[in-house]
N, C-alpha and C positions, 0 to 999 in steps of 0.2 A: 479773547481766545479763552480765558478761564470761564467765562459765563457759558460758552458754548460746550465745553465739556461738562459742566454742571447739567446743562439741559440734556445732554446725551446721557449722562447717567442717571438723570431722572426718568427719561423716557424708557431706558433699558430697565429701570427699576419697575415701571408701570407695565411694561411688556411681561416682565418677569412675573408680577403678581396676576396678571390676567391669564397667564399660562396656569399657574397655581390654581386659580379659581375654576378654570376650565378642567382642570385634572381632577379637583375634588368633586365637581359637578359629574364628570364622567364616572368616577370611582362610585358615587352614590347611585347613579343609574345602574352601573354594572352589578353592584350589590343587590339593588332592587330586582333585577332579572334573576340573579343566582338564587335569591330567596324564593322568588316564585317557582323557580325550578325545584328546589329543596322541598318546598310544601307540596307540590302538585305532581312530580314525576314518579311513576310507579317504580322505576328503576332505583329510587333513593329510598325505597321503604326501610331497608336495613338500617341506613344512616339515620332516619327519623326515629326508628326503634333505639338505636344506641343513643341518641340524644335524649330521649324519655327517660333513659336509665342513668343519665350522667350525674343526677343529683340524688340518687338513691344509694345511700352508704351501704346497704345490704347486698348491692350487686357485687359479683365477684370481679367484673370488669370495671368498676367504679372509678379507678384513678385514670385508666387509659380512655374511658368514655369521657371524663371530665376535661381531659387533655384535648379532646376533639372539639368539645364544646367551646374552650377557651380560645382554641385556634380560629374557629369560625367566629367567636364573639369579637375578636381583635379585627377581624375584617369587617364583620357586619356593623360595626360602631360607626362607620361613615353613612350610614342610612339609619335614622331613628326608628322608623315603622318597621323594618326590616330585624332590626336589633331586638325590639319588643316582640316580634313574632317568634323569632328563634328562642328567646326566654320562655315564652308561653310553650313552645313545642317541647323544650328541655324540662319543663315544669320548674323553672327557676322563679318562682313567683314573688320571691322578695325583691329580686332584681328588676322583675316586670314592674313591680309597684313603684320602685324608685324611679324607673325610667318614666313612667306615667306622670309622676310628680314634676319631672324635669321638662316634660312635654309643654307644661304651662309657659315656660320661658321662651319656647321656640316661636319663630315667626310663622304664623299660619299661612301657608301658601295654597294655591289651588292644587299644586302637585302633592302637597303633604296631605290634603283631604282626600285626594284621589286614591292614594296609597293606603290611607285608614280606611276608606270605603271598601277597597279591595280586600283588606285584612278582615273586614267585618264579615264579607261574603264568605271568605275561607274559614273563619270560625264556625260558620254553619255547615262546613263540609265534614266528610268523614275523618279528615286529618286531625281535627280537633275533637273529636267524640270524647275523648278522655278528659278534656278540659271542661266540656258540658256536663258530663257525668259527675266530675269533682264539684262543680259548681252546684249541683243538686244535693250533694253529701252534707248533712247538716252538721257533721262534726267538724 
């Protein structure tokens, strides 16, 4: 009888873990989708502009812009490539660099590589023109 209750609790535990894994995978896919919308939807131009200003201390709305970045960052952390692209968009290059160093520790999956490929395509789009221009700046 005691061994039955142990096996039941173990199976409940493994069911619970598989639900958590599914949930994290779902969250990651959802963040990937929301990130693509953030980067490409014309309707979110103002949000992208706000994020670009979130690390400029001279901006009069610096504090509230930074709060928006932090809120998105906390959600975006469930997907490494989305988090990296958010940091590039917000010109948070120190955080971007730290993330790139952490990528070396990640398991490289086909899905991860596909997301990186999509980001590279987006880096060539008008959304990241500021980044490309900054890369050309010698200072």
